[in-house]
N, C-alpha and C positions, 0 to 999 in steps of 0.2 A: 478569511483565514482558512476555511475548509477548501476553497479553491486551490490555494497554494499547496496544501497537503496532497491533493489529488494530482496536481500538476507535477509535483516532485516525484510522485509515484510513477507517472508516465516516463519521466526522464530516466528512471532506473529500469523500467521494463524494456525499453528499446534495445539497449546493449545486452540485456539478459536474454532476449529472444535470439540474438545472434550467437551467443556462446552456449546456449542450452544443448545444442546438438553435440558439442564437444565434451561437455561436463556430465551430461546425463542426469541421473536422479539427484545428485547433490545440488545442482542448480535449481531444480524444481522444489526441493525441500527448503532451500534458502529463500526462494520467492514466497512460498507459503508462510514462512516465519515472518518475513517482511510484511506481507499482507495482513497477517494476524495482528502484528503490532499496530499497523495503520487502522485496522478495524477496532482495536481496543481504544484508540484515540477518538474515533468517531462515536463509539458507544458512550465514552465518558462525556464528550461534548453534548450528546443527545440527553444524557441524564442531567447535565448541568443546565439545560435549557437553551443552549446556544443555537439550536436548530428551529426554535420557535419563531414564527413570522410575526405574531401579534404580541 
């Protein structure tokens, strides 16, 4: 499940890299918001024990 979350992240980052030059700071701010939401999901999964191997 975590692989899918990070795989989808890469799908959004490639087009973002193309338009960041045209949009400037707004595109950078939106990407950090997106990464923050994704990181919140990873922290939640970590606290729930989803990342434990044993």
